[in-house]
N, C-alpha and C positions, 0 to 999 in steps of 0.2 A: 105418880108417873110410872108408866109401864116399864117393864124390864128392858124392852127393846129401845125405848127412848133414852133411858139412862145409859145404855151401852153406846148409843149414837153420840150423845153429848160427851161422853168420856173420850170416844175416838176423836171427835173434833178438837177437843182440848189438847189431845196428844199431838195432832197435826200442827195446831197453832204453836205449840211449844217448840216443835222441831223446826218450824219455819223461823221462829225467833232465834233459835240456836244457829241455824244456817246463816241468818242475816248477820249475827254477831261474828261468826267465823269469817265470812267473806269480807266484812268490814275490816277485820284485823289484817286479812291478806291484802286488801286494797291499801290499807295504811302502810303495811310493810313494803308493798311494791312501790308506793309513792315515795316512801323514805329511801329505799334502795336506788330508785331511779335518780334521785338527787345525788346520792352518795357516788353512783357510778359516774355521773358527770364530773363530780369533784375528783374522783379517782383518776380520770383521764387528764384533768387539767391542772390539778393542784399538787403541791408537795406535801409531805407528811403522811398522815393516815386518815382514813375514813371509817365510819361504822356501818357494817352491813348486817342486816337482820335476817335470821333464818326463819323457817316455817314455824318454829316453836317460839319465836319472839326473842330468841337470844341474840344479843348484839356482839359483833366481832370486829375489833379494830384491825384494819387492813392497810398495808403500805400502798401508797398511790403508785401509778405507773412511773412517774418521774423519780420517785424514791427508789423503786425497783431498778430502774436504769442506772441510777447513781450507785446503788449497791453492786450491780453487775460490773460497772466500770471500776469500782474499787477492787474487784477481783482481777480484772484485766481491762483497763480503759479502752484499749484498742484490740478487739478480738483477733485481728489479723496478725498481731505480734505474738511471738512465742512465749509461753509460760515457762517458768523454771523447769517444771516437770518435762515439758517437751524438749527444751534445750538440753537438759541432762540426758534424756533418752537418746538424742541425736549424738551427744558426746560419747555415750556408751557404745552406740552403733559404730562410730568411727574407730573406737578403740579395738573393736572386733575386726574391723575392716583392714586396719594397718598394724604394723609391727610395734609401733610405739611412737613417742613424740619425736619429731624431726621434720624434714622437708618432704612434703608430698610432691611438690614440683620445684625444680631448681630455678626455673626461669631461663630465659635466653641470655646470650652474652655476645660480646665482641670478640673477634679473633684477629690475629695479626694479618691474616690473609685478606680480610675485608677492612679497608680503611686503616684505622690506627689503634685498634684495641688489642690488648694482650690477655688471653684467657688465663685465669688462674685455675679454674675448674668449671664444670658445668654451672652456668648461671652466675658465676663470679668472675669479675674481670677488672683490669685497670687500664688506664690510657698511657701510652708511651710513644712519643715520636722522636726518640733519640735524645740528643744532648740538651735541647732547649725546652722541650715541652713534655711534661710528665704530669700524671694525675696525683693530686693530694688525697685522693679518695680510693676506697674500695667501692666498686659498683656491683649492685645485686639486681639481676634481671635487666631486660632491655627491650624497648619498643622501637621498631624501625620499619621503614618501607622496604629496606633491603631484606633478603632472606637471612634469618637469624640462625647462627650456629647453635647446636645443642639439641638434645633429645627431649627436652621438656615440652609438654603439651601447652603450656602457657608462657606468655612473655614475661610475666612477673612471678616471683617466688610465692609459693603457698606453703605455710607451715602448719603443723599439727602440734598443739601444746595441750596436754591433758585432755585430748579429745576435741578441742576447739580448733577449727580451721581458720587461719588468718591470712588474708591476702596482703603481701608486703608491697605497698605502692604509696607514693607520697603526692601523686597528682601533679607533679611538676614536669612541664615540657622543657626541661633545661638539662644540659649535660655539663661535663667537666669544665671548670673555669667560666661558667655562665654561658657556655655554648648553647644556643637555642636550636630546637628542631627535634623531630621524632627520633633521629638516629642516635641521640644521646640520652633519651629518657630512661631513667633508672633510679633506683634507690641509691643515693650517694652517702657513703659513710665517711665522715671526716675524722681527723685524728688530732690529739693534743700536740702542742709544740714538742719538737725533738729535744732530748737532753742538752742542756747548755752548761753543765758543770757547776750549777749553783744550788742544787738540791742534794741532800744526804739522806740516806736511809739506814736506820739502825735495826739490824736483823734481830737483836735481842729484845727490843721493845715494840717494834713495828712502827716507830716514829719516823715521819718524813719531815725534814726541816728545810725551809727555803732561806737561803743565805743571800747577803747583799751582792756578793760576787764570788767568782770561782776561787780566788785566793783564800777568802775566809772559809769557804766550804772545804777545801783541801786541808786547811790548817786544823779543822775540827775532826778530822778522821781519827778513829780509834780501831781497835781490833774488830769491832762489830759495826761501827758507824762509817759508812763508805759513801763517797761521792757517786751519784748515778751518772755513768757515762755510756751505758748501754742498757736497754730495757726492751721488753715485749709488752705490747698493749693488747688487751683482751676485748674482742667484739662479741656481744651476745644479744639475744632478743629477750627482753623482759616483758612478760605477759601477765596481766592481773585483771581481776573483776572489781568494778567500782560503780557505786550508785551515781546515776546521772545527776540526781538532785544535789549531791554534795557540792558540786562546783557549778551546777546549772549549765553544763556544757555537754554537747554531744560531738564526737569526732567522726568524720568519714572513715569507714573501715576499722574504727577503733584506734587509728594511728594518731597519737598525740603530737607527732612530728609532721603532720600533713602540711604540705607546702603551698597548696593552691588557695586562692582567696574565694573560690566558689565551688559548689558541688551541686550538679543537677539543678542549677538555677537558684540554689540557696546561697545567700551571701555568708561568707565565713570571715571571722575576725581572729587576729593573733594576739589580742591583748586581754583576753577573758580570764586567763590564769597566769600566775607568776611565771617568768621565763624559765626558771629552773625545772618546771614540770616537763617541759619539752626538750630539755638539754640532752645532748649525747653523753655528757659527763660533767663533773663539777668544774672542769676546765672550760666548758662551753658556755659562753655568755651571749651568744648570738642567735641560736636556733629558737624560733618562736612558732609553735604549731598553730594551725588554723582550725577553729571549730565554730559551732553555732550555739548561740545562747538558747537553751532549751525552752525556757519559759516565754521567749519571744516568738517562737515558731508557731505558725498556723497549724491547725489539725492536719491539713493536707501535707505540710512539710514534715510534721512529726511522723505521719504515716509513711512518708518516703524512707525515713531511717528505720522505722520499726518493721516495715514489711520486707525489706531487703536483707536476707540472712547474712550477707558478707559484713554487715555492720555489727553483728554479734551482740544484739540487744535482746534481753528477755525480761519478763516480769516476775518478780519474786513476791508472792502474796504474803509471806511471813514478814518481809521487810516493808510491804506495801510500797514497792519502789521498782522502777526500771533499773536494770543493771546492764552495763556495757563491759564487754571483755576488751580491754585496751592493750596497746603495746607501744613500746619504744625500743629503738636500737640503742644500746649503750656501748660506749668505748671507755674501758677502764685504763687509766694511765698506770702502767706497771711500775714497780719499784726496782726491778732487776730483770734479768733474762729468765729467771726461774718461775715457772708456772706448772708445778707438778699435778695440780688438782683441777683439771678442766674437763674430765670425763666422769659423769656421775656413776657409770657402771663399774669403774675401776676401783672405787673406794667407798667407804662409808664415812665420808668426811665432808668438808666444806668446798664450795667453789672458791678457790684461793690460790695465791702465789706462794711466796715464801712464808715462813712462820709469822703469824700475827699480821698477815696481809689478806684478810678475808674480803670478798666482794660484798658490799652492803646493798641489800634490797632497797628499792625506792618506792615502787608501787604507786599508791595514791598520794605520796608526799610531794611537796612542791620544791623541796631542796634535794639536789642531787649530790651524792657522796660516793666516791669511787671505792676506796678501801678502808677497812676498819680493823683494829686489833681484836675486837670482840663482837658481841651481838649488836645489831641484827645481822644475820648471815643467811646464805643459801645453803641448804643441806641436801645430800642425797637421801632418797626415801628409806634406805635401809639403816639409817642411824637411829639409835634408840630415842633420841630427843627430837626426831623429826615430827612435826605436827601434821603436815600434809602427807597423805598416802597416795602416791601416783606411780606412774611407770618409772623404770630405772634410767630413763634417758634425758630427764630434766632434773633441775634442782628446785626445791621448794623453800619458801621464805620462813624464817623464824625470827621473832623480835626478842627484845631483852627479857621478856617475861616467859620465854619458852612457849609463846603463843604467836599468833600472827594477825589478830583481828585489826590491829591498828594500821596494817600495811595495805589491806585490801578487803573487799567484801567477803565475809566468811573466810578471810585469811588466804584467799587463793591468789598467790603471786608466785610466778615461776621464772626460771632462767634457762634458756636454750642456747648453748655455746655455738658460735658461728666461726670465729677465726682468732688466731694469735698472729700478731704482726711484729716482726723484728724491726727495731728502729735504729737508724744511724744517729750520730750526734752532731752538734753544731760547732764543735771544735775543729781545729785544723788537723788534717790527716798527717800522721807520722807512723811509719811501720814499726817503730819501737814503742813510742809513748802514747799514741792514740790511733790505733788501726781502724776505729769506727768513725773517725772524723771525716768531714766533707769539705771544710773550708780550705782555702789556700793560706799561705803564710805571708806576713807582711815583709816587703822588701826593705832592707836597711837604708838604702840610699835615697829612695824617693817616695816611699810609702805605697808603692804599687804592690801587686800580688804575685807570688811565685810558689812553686811546689817545694816540698820538703827538702829535696836534694840540691836546690839552687844555693850557690855560695852567698847570694844576696840575702838569704833568710837569717843568717847568723847562727850562733851556737845554740842548738836546741838540746837541753839536758833534762827536761822533766815535762810531765803532763800538764802542769799548771800553765805553762807557756801556751799550750795548744788551746786553752780556754780563756786566754787574755784577748778578748775579742773587741777590737776597735776598728774604726775606719782608718785608712792608710795613715800611719804615723812613722816618720823617719826615725831611724836609730832605735827601733824597738823590736824585740823578738816576741812575736805573738801572732795570733790569727787575724786575717784580714776580714773586716765586717762584711764588705760588699762582695762576698763569694760564698759558694757552697749551697745556694738556694736555687730553686727553679727560676725565680725572677732575676737573680744575679747572672745566671747562665755561665758561671765559671766555677770549676770544682778543683779541689786539691787531690782528687782521686784519679786513678787511671783505669778503674774497672767499671762494672756495670751499675754501681750504686753511687751516682755522682752527687745527688742532692739530698740534703737531710730532711727536707719537707715533702719529698716525693714518696709515694708508695709504689714499690715495684713488685711484680708478680713473685719474684724469687724470695721476697721477704715474708710471704704469707703462708701460714699453716692452716689449712682448711679443716675446721672442726665439725662441719655440718654432717648430719647423719641422714641417710635415706630412710624415710618412714614407711615406704612401701614394702609389702611382703614380696621377697625376691625369690625367683627360681634359682636355686643354688647352682645347678648345672650350667645355666646360661650365665650366671654371675661369674663362675669360674672361667668360662671361655672368654667372656668380655674382659675380665681382669687380667688374664695371662697375655692376651693380645695387647692390651694397654701397656702392660709391663714390657713386652718385647718392643713395642713402639717407642718406649722411653717416655711415656706420658704419665706414668704413675708418679705421684708426688711423694717426696720424703723430706728429711731434714738432716743437716750435718753441720760440723763446725770447721773453722779454719784453724789449724794448729799453730802453736807458738814454739819457737826454738830458743831454748835457754842456754846460757853460757855460764859455766862454773869453773873457777880455778880450783883444781884438786891435786892431791898427791897420792900416788899409787901406794897401796898397802899390801901386806902379806896376809893371806888366809889360806885355809885348806882347799879352797875352790880355785886357786890361781891356775893350777894345771888342768882344770876341767872346763876351760873355755870362759870362765867368769873372771873378771878383773875387779878387784876391790880398790875403792878410793876413799879418802877422807879429805876433809878441808885441811889445808896445810897447818893451821894452828889448832886443829882439833876442837874448834869452838862452835862449828855449825851443827845444829840439831836438825837432822833430816826429817825427824818425826813432825816437827812444827814449821819447818821452812815452807813458805806458801807454794813453792814450785814442786816440792817433793812429798808433802805431807800425806797425799793420797796414794802414793806408790805402795804396792803390796809389801808386807814384811814377812818374808819366808826364808827358810833355811834349808840346807842340804841340797844334794844334787837334784832331788825330785821337786824341789820348790820352784814354782813358776813366778814370773814377774809380769811387768806391764809391757805391752808391745810399744816399741819406740823405734826411732832411727837416729843414729848419732855417730860421733867420731871423736877421736883425740889423736895427738901426734906425740910419739916418743922416739928420740934418736932419729928424727927425720923420717920415721916410718908412720904412715897413717893407718890407724886401726878403726874399723867400723863395728858397730854393735846394733842389735835389734831387740834387746830386752833389758829392762832395768828393774831392780828390786832393792829393798832395804833389809838390813839385818833384823831378825825377829826380836832381839833383846837390846842391842846396842845402837843407839840413835846416831852414832858417828859414822857408820859405814853405809856406803852406797855401792851397788854392784852393777856392772854392765856385762852382758853376755856377748862375746865376740861372734861375728858372723862366720868366722873361719879361724881355726888354729887356737893357740894359747899364747899367753905372755907371762913370762916369769917376772917376779917382783923386781922393780928397779928403784923404788923409793923416789922416783922423779916427780916433779911437778909438771902439770900440763893444763891446758884449757880444754875442757870437754864441752862439746855442744850436743844437745839432744832435743829432739822434737817430741812434744806431748800433744796429743789430740784433745784431751780433756784436762784442763788446768784452770786456775783462776784467771788466766789470761785469755782463755778460749771458752767463753760461755754463750756467745751469740750463735744463733742457728739460722740457716738458710736452706731453701730448696735448691736455689742456684748459688753456688759458692763463689765468693770472690777470692779464688785460690792464689796462693803465692808459693813459688818454689825458690830455694836459695842455692846458688851455685858458688862454690869456693872451697879453699883449703880451710880446715877447722881453725887453725891458728889465725888466719887472716879474717875469718868471720868474727872470731872472738875479739880481735883488735879493733875491727870496724864497728861492731855492735856489742860492746861489753855488757849492756843491759838486756841482751837478747834481741830477737826480731821476729815479727810475724811470719809464718810460713813453715814449710817443710824442707829440710835439707835433702838435696839430691846426692845420693851416695856415689859420687864420681868426682875425682879430683882433677882440676885443670892441669893440662900438660905443662911440663917444665922443659924447655921454655914454652910459652904459649904458642899454640898453633891455630891458624885460621880454620873456622868451620869444624871445630871439635863438636861432635854430635852428642847432645844430652837428651835422654828420654825423660820428659816431664813426668811427675809422679801421679797425676790424675789425667783423665781424658779431657783435653782442651776442646771447648765448643766454639772457640773463636781464635783469631790470630793473636798470640800473646804480645804484651808490652814488656820489654825488658829494660831495666834500669841498671847500668853497670858502672864500675869504676876500674881504672887501670893504675891508680896511684894510692891504694889503701884508703879510699874514701875522701881524699882531698877534693876531687872533682868527680862529678857524675854526669852521665849521658843517658837520656831516656829515648827509646825508639819503639815504634810499632813494627813488629815482624811482618814479613810478607810471606807468601806461599811459595814453597820450593825446597830445594836441598842444598842451597849455598849458604854462606855465612850470613847470619841474621835472618834466615828463612826457616819457616816451620813446615814440617811434613805432617799433615793431619792424619795420614794413614798409619805411619810408624810412630806418631806422637813424639817426634824429636825436633829439637831446635839446635841450629848450628851457631856456636859462639866461640870466639877466641878471646876470652876476657879473664881477668883476675878474680872478680867477684861480681855477682849479678843477682838481682831480684826479678823473678819472672812472674808476671801477673796475668791471669786468664780466668775465664768463666768455666766452671766445671759443675756437673750435676752432683747432687748429694746422693748417698745411698737411700733407697726406699724400702729395703728389707733389713731385718736384723736377726741374729741367731736366736732360736727359740726351741723349746722342747717339742718333740714330735707329739702332735695332739690329735684329737678325735677327727675322723674324716666325715664330712657332711656331704652327702650326694655321691656322685660317681667319681672315679679316679680318672684324671685327665691324660692327655698325651705327654710325650717327652719333647721338650724344646732343646735344640742344639744351636749354639752360636759361637762363632769366632770373628764376627763381623766388626769392621772398624767404624760403622755408622751407628750413632746412638739410637736411631730409629729402627734398627734391625737387630736389636738384642745386645748392643754394646753396653748400654747403661745397665741392663739387667745383669750382664756378666760381671761388671765392675762391682755391683752391689752384692752379688753372691760370693765372689771369690777375691775381689780386690785386684784382679788381673784385667788388662786392657786388650781387647781383641784388635788385631792388626791385619786382618785378612786382605789379601791381594788377588785372590782367585775364588771363583764361585764353584760349587755352592758354599756359602759362608754362614748360612743359618737355615734351619729347617725344623718342621714339626714331624714327628714320627710316632706311631702308636706304641703304647706300652704293651708288652707281651705277657702280662699277667705274672703268675708265679708267686704273688704276694699272698699273705694271709692277714685278714683283719679280725682282731680279737677285741671285744668290747668297744667296737667303733674305731679302734686305732690299728695302724700297721703293726704287725708283729715285728719285734726287734730281733727275733731269732735269726741267726745268719743263714738258716736253711730256707728262709722265705724272703729273699730280696725281690724287689720289682725287677723283672727281666726286660732288657731292651735289645734292640738289634744292632747291626753294624753302625758305626758313626757315619752319618750321611754328609760329611763335610770334606772339602778338599784339604790336603795336608798343609798348605800354606808355606811350603819350603822350610818347615821347622821353626818358623819365626813368630807364630801366633798361638797363644794358648786358647783353649775353648772351655765350654761348660755345657753340661746337660742337666736339665731340671724337670722334675715331675710335678705337676700342679694338682692341688686339691683345695677344697674349701674347708676351713676349720672354724670352730666357735670358741671364743674366750670372753668371759664376763658379759655374755649376752650379745656379742657382736661377731660378725663374720670377718675373717681375714683370709687372704690368699696364702696357702702353705706350699712351700717349695722344698722338696728333697732332691739332692743331686750331688754331683761330683765335678771337680775340675778335670779337664782332659789335657794331656800333653802328647804331642806328636814327636817321635824320635826317628830321625832319618840319618843313616850312617852308610858310608860306602865301604867296599872291601878294604880299601886302603886304610880305613880307620880301625880295623879289627885286629885283635891280637890272636894269633893262631894257637890252638891247643891240640897237640898231637897225642894220639892214643899211646899210653905207656910212658909219657913224659910228664914231669912235674908241671903243674899249671902255673905255679907262682900264686901270690895272694889274689883272690878273686874279689872284684870290686862291684858293688851293687850299681846297676845302671850301665855297666860297661858291656860291649858286644864282643864276643869271641867267635872265631871261625874254627869249628871242630873238624878234625881230619883223621882218617885212618881207623874209624870204628866199624865193627862188624855190622851194626844196624845202620843202613844207609839213610834212614830218617834223621839220624843225629848228625850226619856229616853236612853241616849247614851252619849259618850264623845262629848263635845262641846268645841270649842276653842273660846276665846275672840279675836276679831279683832280690839278692841279699849278699852281704859281705861274707867271706869265708877264707880260712887259712888255705895254704897251698895243698893241693891234692894231686894224686896220680891215678888217672882212670885208664884201665887196661882196655884192650880192643873189644872184649866181649861184655863189658860191664853193663852196657845198655841194651843187650839182646832182649827182645820181647817188649821193649818200650814202644809207646805210640805217642802221637802228637794230635791233639784234638783241633777242632775248627777255630778255636781262639788262641792256639799256640801253646797251650799248657802241655808240659811233658808229663805223661802218665806212666807210672811204673807197671810192672807185670800184673799187679792186683788192681790196677786202675787208680791208685793213689796219685795225687798231684805232687810233683817234685817241688819242694819249697825253695830250690836254689836256681833252677834253670827254666827258661822259656824260649821257645822257638822265636826268632826275631825276623820281622819284616819291617820295612819302613812304613809304620802304621801308627795310629793312635793306640795308646796302651790301655784302652778301655776293656774292662772285664764284662761288659754288657749287663751290668746290674746297677740298681739304685740302692745303696745301703740306707737302712733306716736307723738313724741315730738322733740323739738330742744335741742341739746346738751345732758346734763345729768340731771336727777332728781331722786326722790325716790317715791316709792308707797308701800302700805301695801298689802302683798300677802294674800292668803286665809287662811293661818295659823297665820296671825297677825304679820308676820315678816316684817321688813322694808327692801326692796330690791331696788337695783339700776335699773333704766330704762335709755335707752340711744338711741342716734343717733350718730354713728361714721362714719367717712370717713377714708380711707387709707391716710397715710401721703404723700405717693409718688404716682403720677399719673400713670395710666395704659396705656395710649395712647392718641392720638390726636383725638378729636371729629370731626365728619364729618356729613354732612346732606344728604348723598346719600348712 
């Protein structure tokens, strides 16, 4: 074979081999394609995995499409629902947008001008139609076809709790008492039954005991275990995170108290969870919230809840579960009037009332419990044992193991305070034994009902009788069952709080905080105008006047205006006596006591006093400071009466006070009310003999025509009358605040505003310094309430202008954010822009700023009381050059004559006391008098004794910067109060941006 043929055969064999190799390769590809084609069909239609073959023949198990979808759904079954990461990001965004947890929108409210609502504050109201119709609820928000009062952008409240926005709405088109219609649609907050005298609370152990009846309850009283006759109830929003699958229920808006039976076409049921889950408190056995069974919903129905953000549902991949942020409004039945711990920014403590009365978290639990002596509790975030870290304006839950996972998903359970509500009681009203009662008394003869002063009531001697509550029974001293309630329509009271089961606006202390970031300058202007209008809310107490049989005693202070007394048998320990144990124990002339008003009679002379204190070492001595003069020791016995604002008898607090004034001779008061009586004594003695229309100035500003109940025979019989308007006997002058009576002894009842400011240290100034407000007006809506709160004085203006704003004129210095207290830098003001009022009405001026305490904004008011002095020439004492002046008396006006300096020959007022002097004709040569009447020496120094007098306000045209309260001498020689006050209730949450 030739070489060429051999090469050709070899080449052909190579081609043949390559073709065989290619055939094998494509056959493998064909087989792989055929195999993969079937696998792809299975991948699209089957569950599980399929095997896919690659070009190298390697096989790969691959999840099918259905399996991948299921896996994706296990991450978030409904992609349009928020994941936890998205939900948390939104929460963090809101935390940056707002100042903290609180109310983003108040909601709308009813107002007395429109139909029958009474506004408590923005978005919070109650219903009151007078004697027979009153609301048993607080209402939050309001939907109506009328124009709704309020500044809120929404009809219903919106809260922010740890960054979660929650719409407070229960879906019910129902108002108070079941009234149907849009005008009444709101969140309705019910309350537990009022105290009925059958429960005791032991402050040492925190134990509350329910007794069979009031007699048994009162018999069980000890030093620490007392019958509950007055209490405050706490309203708050509880918000928590919970797995929907745990109860297989979803709630519209997350509201477990939702009251409608359908939502957007989805049928809701109220029997899916135990009733206690929806209860307002452990006392509530009726409220049943409506929700939907999650597992029974269609995908479209689930999508409805998942896609709408107001339902607050998110998917947590770690828990592989949907979580809903839920809420309920809770009303905690208090054990007493004491609730010192309801603001998380003010303490590092519990949400609690008295000792061992902590509010118990409920969260996802189905059993509601109000108060507990220990864990679980709500804590402020700054406590060391707080598990949750959140902002300072809510409380976070902690359970018994110092954790909180059993209470909510990831332990997230919070409390946002809403209100405290003062409650009346179900007993019969009596001014001595049960001032908080509402029922009438049983009539002895026929079992009918009568008020406390009726002779048909019988002899009332103790509080147990007031809680012996039965239907009309003859010959029994006790309360009448069919009275005191809204339904009964008959009350034993003569003031504004007639029914024990009603909630009145004046009983409510609003604890809500504005979550929005506030413009502090606008906030200041809005707040001061609200204060001037009398719309700022506060709280106060009605005092009690005690009666004590005492014996005058000798001490070194007798001739210094103080009078010392002991109990006649020297057995009373004033350190432990319930009426006196909290009175200051101070000694010496510089020692101060407690402000009071009281009186006693010795040798037919009536002495009044305005201060009380105890001996610093000896518990037997009690001291009263006379309002004028001194009294040498007589060793005589007498009945002393004295009014105390804060005592064990005066713990209830109101915005609108059910005030009582007492008129009478101290001995007569003591004889008629030997166990004391509610109210404040008016320091004015009835004339002897009695005269018709003796005018008495009531001690507080009356907002209505007073009711007066009087006796002319030492309490044997009583008459009760409503005063009318005017200046005759039995008539009330609302401008002068006086009532004309010619009676032996009387109790005067009227409605009066509480103070809404309190003495405070001068604090940091936030924003700009505001204007000066002046007022001497008699109208509470034009500064009268503000004046009373700042100085305790009542404006009685009869001429305009009686109130005005004027700019501050600077002159102040701010150091480290605060006004300098250096006397060189007072805030300067102009002339007082008020009419003099004929010398009959005091005034006040106040400078407004915003300050911050504990992370909250308050209105800060620095100012001074103003007095006008008007004297004619006939009232002046003449001082002639070269003649002895005689003793010079502070505040007295003298007419100077015969001096070489003509500027001095004029009326001059003494601004200090001084011994007799002789001023020669040339002694004042070179002196001048400045624009505000100050007498200036030759070197320009201010004379400390004299000031040029005109019938004018004694204002020195400055605002002194001080802490709390003090006094100063004005330019007319009058002693006037100066002050720094803050509002009692915060205006909003402070922020730094």
